[in-house]
C-alpha positions in Angstrom: -26.6 -8.1 -5.3 -25.8 -5.0 -7.2 -22.0 -4.2 -7.1 -20.9 -0.7 -8.2 -17.4 0.2 -9.2 -17.0 4.0 -9.4 -14.1 5.8 -11.1 -11.4 6.8 -8.6 -11.4 10.6 -8.0 -7.9 11.0 -6.5 -5.8 13.2 -8.8 -3.5 11.1 -11.0 -5.0 7.8 -9.8 -5.1 5.3 -12.7 -6.0 2.1 -10.9 -9.5 0.6 -10.9 -11.0 -1.6 -8.1 -12.3 -4.3 -10.4 -10.9 -5.4 -13.8 -13.1 -7.0 -16.5 -12.0 -10.6 -15.7 -12.9 -10.2 -12.0 -16.2 -8.5 -13.0 -17.0 -11.6 -15.1 -16.3 -13.8 -12.0 -18.7 -11.8 -9.9 -21.4 -12.0 -12.5 -21.0 -15.8 -12.7 -21.6 -15.9 -9.0 -24.9 -14.1 -9.4 -24.0 -10.5 -8.9 -25.0 -7.6 -11.2 -21.9 -5.4 -11.8 -22.1 -1.7 -12.9 -18.9 0.3 -13.7 -18.5 4.0 -14.2 -17.5 5.0 -17.7 -13.7 5.4 -18.1 -13.1 3.8 -14.6 -10.5 1.4 -16.1 -9.0 3.5 -18.9 -5.9 4.5 -16.8 -5.2 0.8 -16.2 -5.7 -0.1 -19.9 -9.3 -1.4 -19.7 -12.0 0.2 -21.9 -15.7 0.5 -21.2 -16.2 -2.1 -24.0 -13.9 -4.6 -22.1 -16.3 -4.3 -19.1 -19.4 -4.6 -21.4 -17.9 -7.7 -23.0 -17.4 -9.2 -19.5 -21.1 -8.8 -18.8 -21.1 -5.6 -16.8 -23.1 -2.4 -17.4 -21.4 1.0 -17.8 -22.9 4.2 -16.4 -22.0 7.8 -17.1 -20.2 10.2 -14.7 -23.5 12.2 -14.5 -25.2 9.0 -13.1 -22.5 8.4 -10.5 -24.4 9.6 -7.4 -27.6 7.8 -8.3 -25.8 4.5 -9.2 -23.7 4.5 -6.0 -26.9 5.2 -4.1 -28.7 2.1 -5.3 -25.7 -0.3 -5.0 -25.6 -3.1 -2.4 -21.8 -3.2 -2.5 -19.4 -0.4 -3.6 -15.9 -1.5 -4.5 -13.1 1.1 -4.7 -9.5 1.9 -3.8 -9.7 5.1 -1.9 -11.8 6.4 0.9 -15.1 8.2 0.0 -15.7 11.9 0.7 -18.3 12.8 3.3 -20.6 13.9 0.5 -20.3 10.5 -1.2 -21.1 8.7 2.1 -24.4 10.6 2.2 -25.3 9.2 -1.2 -24.8 5.6 -0.2 -27.8 3.4 0.6 -28.4 2.6 4.2 -27.4 -1.0 4.8 -25.0 -1.1 1.9 -21.4 -2.3 2.0 -18.5 -0.1 1.1 -15.1 -1.8 0.7 -11.9 0.2 0.2 -8.8 1.5 2.0 -10.2 3.7 4.7 -7.3 4.7 7.1 -9.7 4.1 10.0 -7.0 5.1 12.6 -7.0 8.6 11.4 -10.2 9.3 9.4 -12.6 9.6 12.3 -15.1 11.8 10.5 -15.4 9.3 7.6 -15.9 6.4 10.0 -18.5 8.3 12.1 -20.4 9.3 8.9 -20.5 5.7 7.7 -21.8 4.6 11.1 -24.4 7.3 11.0 -25.5 6.3 7.5 -25.7 2.6 8.6 -23.2 1.6 6.0 -21.1 -1.5 6.6 -17.5 -0.2 6.1 -14.8 -2.8 5.3 -11.3 -1.5 5.4 -8.7 -3.2 3.3 -5.9 -2.1 5.5 -7.4 -4.1 8.3 -7.4 -7.5 6.7 -5.8 -9.8 9.4 -2.4 -11.1 8.5 -3.0 -14.8 8.5 -2.1 -17.6 6.1 -5.7 -18.0 5.0 -6.2 -14.3 4.4 -3.1 -13.8 2.3 -5.1 -13.9 -0.9 -7.2 -10.9 0.4 -4.2 -8.9 1.7 -4.3 -5.7 -0.4 -1.6 -4.0 1.6 0.8 -6.7 0.7 -0.2 -6.9 -2.9 0.3 -3.2 -3.4 3.4 -3.0 -1.3 5.0 -5.7 -3.5 4.6 -3.6 -6.5 5.7 -0.5 -4.6 9.0 -2.2 -3.7 9.6 -2.8 -7.4 8.6 0.7 -8.5 10.8 2.4 -5.9 13.9 0.7 -7.3 13.0 1.7 -10.8 12.3 5.3 -9.6 15.8 5.3 -8.0 17.3 4.1 -11.2 15.6 6.9 -13.1 17.0 9.6 -10.9 20.4 8.1 -10.2 23.3 9.5 -12.2 24.8 6.1 -12.9 23.7 2.6 -13.7 23.0 -0.1 -11.2 24.9 -3.2 -12.5 28.6 -3.7 -13.0 29.6 -3.3 -16.6 32.9 -4.4 -18.1 33.7 -2.6 -21.4 36.9 -1.8 -23.4 36.7 1.7 -21.9 36.9 0.3 -18.4 34.9 -1.4 -15.7 32.0 0.3 -14.0 31.4 -0.9 -10.4 27.9 -1.9 -9.4 25.9 0.7 -7.5 25.4 0.3 -3.8 21.8 0.1 -2.6 20.7 0.2 1.0 17.1 -0.8 1.9 15.9 0.2 5.4 12.8 -1.7 6.5 12.5 -5.3 5.2 8.8 -5.9 5.1 6.9 -6.9 1.9 8.0 -3.7 0.0 11.6 -3.9 1.3 12.0 -7.5 0.3 10.7 -6.8 -3.2 13.0 -3.8 -3.4 16.0 -6.0 -2.5 15.0 -8.6 -5.0 14.5 -6.0 -7.8 17.8 -4.2 -7.0 19.6 -7.5 -7.0 18.1 -8.5 -10.4 19.3 -5.2 -11.8 22.8 -6.0 -10.7 23.3 -3.7 -7.7 25.2 -4.5 -4.5 22.4 -4.6 -1.9 22.3 -4.3 1.9 19.2 -4.5 4.0 18.4 -3.5 7.5 15.4 -4.1 9.8 14.7 -3.7 13.5 13.5 -7.3 13.4 16.6 -9.4 13.4 14.4 -12.4 12.4 14.3 -11.2 8.8 18.0 -11.3 8.4 17.7 -14.8 6.8 15.2 -13.6 4.3 17.5 -10.7 3.2 20.5 -13.1 2.9 18.4 -15.6 0.9 17.9 -12.9 -1.8 21.7 -12.6 -2.1 21.9 -9.3 -0.1 23.9 -8.4 3.0 22.1 -7.8 6.3 23.4 -4.9 8.3 23.6 -6.0 11.9 22.9 -3.3 14.5 22.5 -4.3 18.1 19.4 -2.4 19.2 18.8 -4.6 22.3 15.3 -5.9 22.8 13.1 -5.5 19.7 10.3 -7.5 18.1 7.2 -7.6 16.0 3.5 -7.7 16.6 1.4 -10.8 16.1 0.6 -9.5 12.6 4.3 -9.2 11.7 4.6 -5.4 12.0 7.7 -3.9 13.6 7.4 -2.6 17.2 8.2 1.1 17.7 11.7 1.7 19.0 12.5 3.7 22.1 14.3 7.1 21.5 17.5 5.5 22.6 17.2 2.6 20.2 16.3 5.1 17.4 19.6 6.9 18.1 21.6 3.6 18.0 20.0 2.8 14.7 20.8 6.1 13.2 24.4 5.9 14.3 24.7 2.2 13.2 23.5 2.9 9.7 25.3 6.2 9.1 28.3 4.8 7.4 26.2 2.5 5.2 24.1 5.5 4.1 27.1 7.6 3.3 28.6 4.9 1.1 25.4 4.1 -0.7 24.3 5.4 -4.1 20.7 4.6 -3.4 18.8 4.5 -0.1 15.2 3.2 0.1 13.2 3.6 3.3 10.1 1.6 3.9 9.7 1.9 7.6 6.0 2.4 8.6 4.2 1.7 11.8 0.6 0.5 11.2 -1.8 3.2 12.2 0.8 5.6 13.4 3.1 8.3 12.0 6.2 6.7 10.5 9.6 7.2 12.3 12.2 9.6 10.9 15.1 7.2 10.5 17.4 9.2 8.1 18.3 12.6 9.5 19.6 15.7 7.7 23.1 14.9 8.8 23.0 11.5 7.1 21.6 13.0 3.9 24.4 15.6 3.9 27.0 12.9 4.2 25.9 11.2 0.9 27.6 11.7 -2.4 26.2 14.2 -4.9 24.0 12.4 -7.4 22.8 9.9 -4.8 19.1 9.1 -4.5 16.9 8.5 -1.5 13.4 7.1 -2.1 11.1 7.6 0.9 8.1 5.2 0.8 6.5 6.9 3.8 6.7 10.5 2.5 2.9 10.7 2.1 2.4 10.0 5.7 5.1 12.1 7.3 8.2 10.5 6.0 11.2 8.5 7.1 13.7 11.0 5.8 14.3 14.5 7.1 13.6 16.9 4.2 11.4 14.7 2.1 8.2 16.2 0.7 5.0 14.3 -0.1 4.5 14.1 -3.8 7.8 15.9 -4.6 11.4 15.2 -5.7 13.6 17.4 -3.5 17.2 18.1 -4.5 19.3 19.0 -1.4 22.2 21.5 -1.2 24.7 18.7 -1.7 23.0 17.3 -4.8 21.1 14.4 -3.3 17.6 13.7 -4.7 14.9 12.7 -2.2 12.0 11.1 -4.0 8.7 11.2 -2.1 6.3 11.0 -5.0 4.2 8.3 -3.4 1.3 6.2 -4.6 3.9 3.8 -5.9 1.7 1.0 -7.1 -0.2 3.5 -9.2 3.0 3.7 -11.4 2.1 0.2 -12.7 -1.7 0.5 -12.7 -2.6 -2.5 -14.8 -0.9 -5.0 -12.6 -1.8 -3.1 -9.5 -5.5 -3.2 -10.5 -5.3 -6.9 -11.3 -3.9 -7.7 -7.9 -6.2 -5.4 -5.9 -9.3 -6.6 -7.7 -8.3 -10.2 -7.0 -7.9 -9.3 -3.3 -11.5 -7.9 -3.4 -12.9 -10.9 -5.2 -11.3 -13.3 -2.7 -12.7 -11.4 0.2 -16.2 -11.4 -1.3 -15.9 -15.0 -2.5 -14.9 -16.2 1.0 -18.3 -15.2 2.4 -20.4 -15.6 -0.8 -23.6 -17.7 -0.8 -23.8 -19.2 -4.3 -27.5 -20.2 -3.8 -28.7 -16.7 -3.2 -25.9 -15.0 -5.2 -25.1 -12.6 -2.3 -22.3 -11.7 0.2 -23.2 -12.9 3.7 -21.7 -10.8 6.5 -21.2 -12.7 9.6 -19.1 -11.9 12.7 -18.7 -15.6 13.4 -15.7 -15.6 11.1 -11.9 -15.5 11.4 -11.4 -12.6 9.0 -14.4 -10.2 8.8 -14.4 -9.0 12.4 -10.9 -7.7 11.9 -11.7 -5.6 8.9 -15.3 -4.6 9.3 -15.2 -1.1 10.9 -18.9 0.0 11.0 -22.1 -2.0 10.8 -25.7 -1.3 11.6 -25.1 2.2 12.8 -22.1 1.4 15.1 -18.4 1.2 15.1 -17.9 -2.6 15.6 -14.2 -3.1 15.1 -12.6 -3.7 18.5 -9.3 -2.2 17.6 -10.9 1.1 16.4 -13.3 1.1 19.4 -10.4 0.8 21.8 -8.5 3.5 20.0 -11.4 5.9 20.3 -12.0 5.0 23.9 -8.3 5.7 24.7 -8.4 9.1 23.0 -11.3 10.3 25.2 
């Protein structure tokens, strides 16, 4: 099978879908791998690195033609409608696709008879952990958000005892304790901050405490999580209780990091303008969800906003892209594990089957139709 790795076209994106070591593994399994020139430069991988791994490199001018002859296209971001038209009918395209919202892209892939695999939709099971790109990138995002906060904060995070006096540790409050939140807690603790975490799922309190942080207990009544471990949306009444319960913690914190996202839906606004106004000048809020609508009133996607009372709200987004070498390594490993799980070594090809515990959950389109049950039900409900 011919596997194509195009250069990412999103402005400022430095990650690459496949690193040379993973390209080498795919070639050993019988695949031919072609990589667009300079695809890996932003992550520290030269064209020669890919050539040394056994891959072929093509120029940007050949992009359309090479993608059009590929059996499998591996990338990070969703394709444009124009790029979908260039794909070969019957080919497989694997990337993040945002299938809950990108209806036109999904419809175009179905019309082109492209098999679209969405990395957001990898089922959350023990066996699929090694393929879970959302988690691998969120892990890095949790780390990066703390370092971003430290960059913009007007003080240091750890306690420091000096002849000139003692500096108290900064107070960090993490709202939303999923993969990114837990990594943010661990990173802030390693940097010496006093850390408090909160999540609507009380079941994660033990995880927060195991990292040496305090868990803020707010009685929201009946809450829970989905079978995949995602938080269930709160009622308006519960949202108000949460805002009131965390208000004092926010006001006392030097750094607030919000990671609350609802899979496939607009994220909740959990930090209002009144809470931001109550924070000390020089404090920092990092809003992980800014690109999708935001957890914080006043945050702007891709921007650092300074409020009237001197609080910086960081919504720059694409957090894993801040550490592109490690992010590329982890993402390309996720892709390899997904392919390897259904790879036929005798024929040197990826075998798509729906008699499988993982693929039906992440294959969105196949053979001219939308085949994913979740997306089909969403579309049916919207009509």
